N, C-alpha and C positions, 0 to 999 in steps of 0.2 A: 559338163556337172552343173548342177543346180545350187546356189548359194541362198539364205534365209535369215533373215534377218530375225525372224519372228521364230520361238520354239517353245516346247514346253517338256520340265525335266521334273524331279523329283516325285516319278510317280504319279505326275499330272496334277501334282498341290501347287506347283510353279508355271505360268506362264510367262516368257519376257518379252516384249517386244523392242525390236530394236528399227526405232524410228518416231513417227508421229502417229500418236492414235487418235480419231479424231471420233467424238461421237454427233450425228446430225440427227437429233430429236430421238425417241425413247428415255429411257432412263438405268441406273443404274441401281441392282439390286445385291445389297450383303445382307445374309444371315436374313432372309424373306423381306427386310426394309427397304426403303428404297433409301439410296445415300445423296444428298447436297454436294455438288462440289464446289458453292456458290458463285453462281450463275450471271453475278454483275456483271459481264461484260468487258471487265476488266483486264488486258493482257497477262499471259501467266508471265510467274517471273524469268528473268534472263532476256526475254523478248522484246523484239524492236515494236514501237507500237508508231501507225502515223499519226500524226492529228491534221484535222480537218477546219479551215480557213475558208469563212464565206465571206 
């Protein structure tokens, strides 16, 4: 038996991602326009961030 965290529902109008969705390059487009997710390099809310000390 196969168990999947990702699935499509609502007649294909909704895709559910159960886990991490990572974009490695490329772009995100909505209604023909590129969408910016604020790629400032900041950590996502609730994630742990490592600090570097030199």
